N, C-alpha and C positions, 0 to 999 in steps of 0.2 A: 921412134919416128912418129908414132901415133899422136904424141903430145906436141910435136913441133908446130902444126898449124894453130893449135889452141894457144901456144905460147906466143907465136908470132902475131896472132890476132890481138891478144890482150896487150902486148907491147904497143901495138899501134893504137888501141883504144886508150891506154894510159897516156900515150903521147898526145893523143887528140884531146884529152881531158886536161892535160897540163897547160895547153895554150889559153883556154878560157880562164883557168885559175890564175895564170900569170897576169892576164888582162884585168881580171877582177881585182887582184891585190893592188896593182898600180892605180886602178880607178879609185879604189877606196882611199888611197893615200891623198889623191889630188881633188877628189870631189868635195866641194864646199857646201856648208849648210846655210840655208837662207837665214836661219836664226842667228847666225854670226855676222850678218851684214849690218852696216851702219846706215841710218837714215841719211838723206841728202843734206848738204850744207844749208843752213838757215837762209831763207831768202832766194834760194835757187831751186825750189821744189817744182818739178814739172807737174802739169796737170795730168790726171789719170782718168780715162774713161773705161769703166768696168762694164763689160758687155756679156750678157748671159742669153744664149739661145735656150728656149724652153718649150718643150712639147710634152704635154701631160705631166707636169712636174709639180702639181699642187701639193704633194706630200713632202717633197724635198726642199722646195723653195723658202718655206718659212725660216728654217734653220740658216740657210745660206744668206738670206736677206737680213736676218737679225744680226749675224756676225759682221756683215758689211756695215750696218749702222753703227757698230761699236768701234770702227776703225778710228785711230788717232791721227791719221794723216789728214791734213787740212784741205787739200785741193783734189777732190775726186767727185765724180758722179757715177750713178749706176743706171743702166738701161737694160731692161729685159724685153726680149721679143718673144711674144706669144705666137708660136709656130703652128697655128691651126689645132690648138688643144681641144680635147673633148671633155676635159675636166674643168675645174675651177682655177686653173692657172692664172688667167687674167685677173679674176677677182682677188686672189692672193696678193698679186703685185700691186693692183690699184689701191688696196687697203693700206699698204706701206707708203705708196707714192702720195696718198692723201695727207699722210701725217708727216712726211719728210721730202722736202723739195729737191733733195739730191737724187731721188729715185724717179724713174720714168718708165712707163709702159708703152711699147710699140706693138701694133698688130702686124703680123707678117703677111706679106702678099703670097699669092698662089705660086707654087714651085714652078719655075720655067722648064721647058723641055731642055734636057741635057745637063741639069743641075742635080747634085745630090743635096739633101735636105739641110745638113748642117752648114756646109760652105755657103748656101744661099742665105740662111739665117744670120750667119756671121757677116756676110757682105752687107746685108741690110742694116745690121747694128753699126758697122764701121761707117756707112754712109751717114748715119745719124750722129756719129761721135764728134766731139770738138776737142778732145784732149790731146796733149802732146804725146801721150803713151796710150796704146790700146791694150787692154787686158781682157783676153777672152777666157772665160771660165765656165765650167759645167754647173748646172743647177744643183747637182748633188754634192758640191763641195761646201766647206765652212772653214772659217779662219779665226786665228787669234787676232787681237786688235792691232797688233804692230806689222802685219803682213804688208799692207800697201806701203807703208813708210820704208820698210826694208827693200821691197821691190824697187821703189823710186830711187833708193840709193845705189843699187846695182846698176840701173839704167843710166843714172847720172854719171857715175864714176867710170863704168866700163864701156859705155856706148855700144852695147851689143846690138846686132840686127834683131835677134830673137833670144828672149829668155824663157826657159821652160822649168817648171818645178815638178818634183816627185813628191806628191802628198803621201800621207799615211793612209794606206787602203784599208778601210774598215771591212771586216769579214764577219759573217754570221753563220751561213750555212756551210756544210761540208764541201760543196762544190766550190764555194769562194775560197775556202782555206786551201784546197787542193790547187786550183788553177791560177789564182791572182798573183801569187809570188812568182810565177813564171814570167810575168810581164817585166818585172825589174830584173830577173835573172837574164833575160834576153838582152836587155839594155846594158847592164853592168858587166856581163860576161862576154858579150859579143861586139861591144862598141868601144873603141879606144878613145876615151874622153879627151885625152890630151891632143887629139886630132880634131875634136869637135870644135874647139875654139881657134883652130888654125885655118887661116884662109887658103893655105896651100893644099888643103885636102877637101875640096868642094863635095866630094862623093861620100864624105863622113858627116852624116847629119841625122838628127832625130829630135823629136819633140813629143811632149805629152799633152794631148788636146784638152785635158782637164784644166790646164793652166798654161796659157801661152801669152807672152807679153812682147809687144813690138813697138818700136818708135814709129810714130805716124808717117814720118818721111820715108822710112824704109818700106813700110807696108804699101804706101802708095807707089813707090818705085818698082816694087816686084809685081804689082798688079793686084795686090790684095787677094781676096779669096776667089776673085774672078779667074786667077791663074790656076786655081785648083778646083774649079767649079764641078767637075765630073769625078772627083777622087773620093773614093770610099774612106781611105786613110788619109784625110786631108792635112792632119797635123804633120805627118812624115813628109808629105809633099811640099807643104809650106816651108819646112825646115831646109829641105833640099834646094829649093828655089832661092831662099835667103842666102845659103852658102854660095851657090853658083853666081849670085849677083855680087859677091865679094864681101859679104858681111859675116860676122862671127855669130855662132850660136853658143850660148852658155846654158848650163844646167846646174841646178841646185837641188839638194835634198830639203824637204820641208816636213819632216816626219813629226816635229813637235808643234808646227804652226798652221799646217793646212791639212785637212781631213777630207776623205771622200768615201762614199759608199756607192760604188759603181752599179752594183746589182743586188737584188733582194732575194734571189733563189738560184739554185743550181741551173735550172733551166734557162734563166736569163743570162747566166754566165756562158753557157754553151752557145746560146744564140748570139750574144754579143761578140764573143770571140770568133765565131764561125763567120760573122759578117766581115771581120777584118782580116782573118788569117791569109787567105789566098791573095788578096789585094796587097798585103804587105810584101808578097813576093813579086809584086807588079804583074800578077796573073800569069807567070811563067811557070808552066808545069814542071820543067826540068829543075828549076830552083826549089820549087816546093817539094818535090820528090827527094832532091838532094837533102833538103832540111829534115825530112822524115827519116831517111836512111841514117843520117848522122845521129839524130836524137835517138833512134831505135838501137844502134850499135853501141852508143856510149852510155845510155841511161836505162835501157830496157833489158837488153841481152845479159849484161853482167849480173843484176840481182836475180834474174830468172835462172841463169846457170848456177849461181850460188845456192839457190833454193833447191834446185834439182840435185846438186851434189849432196846437200843436207839430207834430203828425202831418201836418196839412194845409198846413203852412208858411204860416200866416196872418201878416199884418203885425204887428210887435211891439206896436204901439199897441193892437191889438185884444185883446192879452193882459194889458194893464196892470191893468184893474179885477178880472178873475178872479184875477190874481197877488196883488193886495192882499188879496182875501177869503181866498184860500188861506193867504197868509202870517199873517193874523190868526188863523185856525184853528190853525196850527202854533204860534203865539205862546202861545195859550191852554194847549195841551197841554205846551209846554215849561216854562212858568211853573209849572203844577201839578206836573209831574214833578219839577222842581227842588226845590219845597218839600216834597214828600211822599215822596221817596226812590225814585221809579221811574227807570229808566235813561233819561237825557236823550236818548240816540241813538235811543230807541224813539219819539221825537217824529214820526219818519217815518211811524209807523203811525197817526197821528192820524185821517186820513180814512178808513182802513180800519176803525178803532174806530167811526166814525160809521155806516158801512155795517153793521157787526156789531150795532150798537144797533138799527137799523131791522129787521133780520132777528129779533133777540131779541124785540122788542115784537110783531111779527106772529106769531111762534111762541108767545108767551105768550097772545095773544088767541086763537090757534087751539086751544090747550089748553083755554081757558076755554069756548069756544062749540062745540067739536067734540064735547064730552061726555067726552073722555079725562081732563080734570081736570089740576090741577098736581100733579106727581110729584116726590118727593124722599125719599131714604132709605127706600124701601120702602112709603111711605104716599102716598095719593092724596087730594086735595081738590078737590071740584068747583067750589068758588068761594071767594073771600075774603069775609069778613063786612063789607067796606068799605062795602057798599050797604045793609046791614041797619039 
């Protein structure tokens, strides 16, 4: 009888892990690659405005802008907004603009009350744009020469409200290697992508703010970034509003054609994810705590139990169920890493990633309720507008 609670517990854990595995396997079957998309039909190419908000990005912009200069697509322009940078961001952009008339520099206006920095920068960029398609990208991304042509092809053929891509996330430090794969694990294991493109499921929406593409008409219809002006996680909010308005959201992997280096240190990883974590739950404590409990039960308890059994030399049969649960967690991480370009050997960090997730969520909640606010790039926000 003493083993029954343990058996029942692990049967529930294994059942809980089977669902994301099922979702993941189906997602991997239907998820398309940007690299497989055809360019648009000749003579029907829409114009693209590439829009880059930049705040203290002098080190990352040169590679981004160079890759954009090499694009084979004929109808595009690039506008970079210098959002009050304290480094040489503006000078870097102006040097390129002086040599290439497709590139333009805009100086950002002061942040209005009630706005978060990135939505404000993106709205100013959109106000300057003239393209049929608006492509918002981060300054720390870079591209192969065919990316814009393939994006234009998707937008022309499928006419989505919003297209978002999943770049290859470059990692260097141990913190990046542990935490960043969790970004795609949450997306691919938790979101049924077959409903993402279905207008009948307006509550199923997601986007990656590193690369968001929208038709100008749709962007204006939903209110642009003004509709998400106070959101910390503006990409997710933008996708939700797009779906509610009756448009589709489509996703593509772009592991071989788009690259991104989000963070440069383990500290930046913790700060960046802490800024977004609680806001992702719409600042609802019960939802955040439920996420922590589920993550702990499914990805932290089993390997700890397995390790304790090994140290205390328990019979092998007592380790069978925790071993199965631990193996399922490792399988999820390995499958995601294999598809999204992360080091497969870093699968060993899967359960450390879960522990980091719990720490990040609690840290994000502390920022919200302690009065310190969410901090990023010299700005502090007391709360996200997710509850307003």
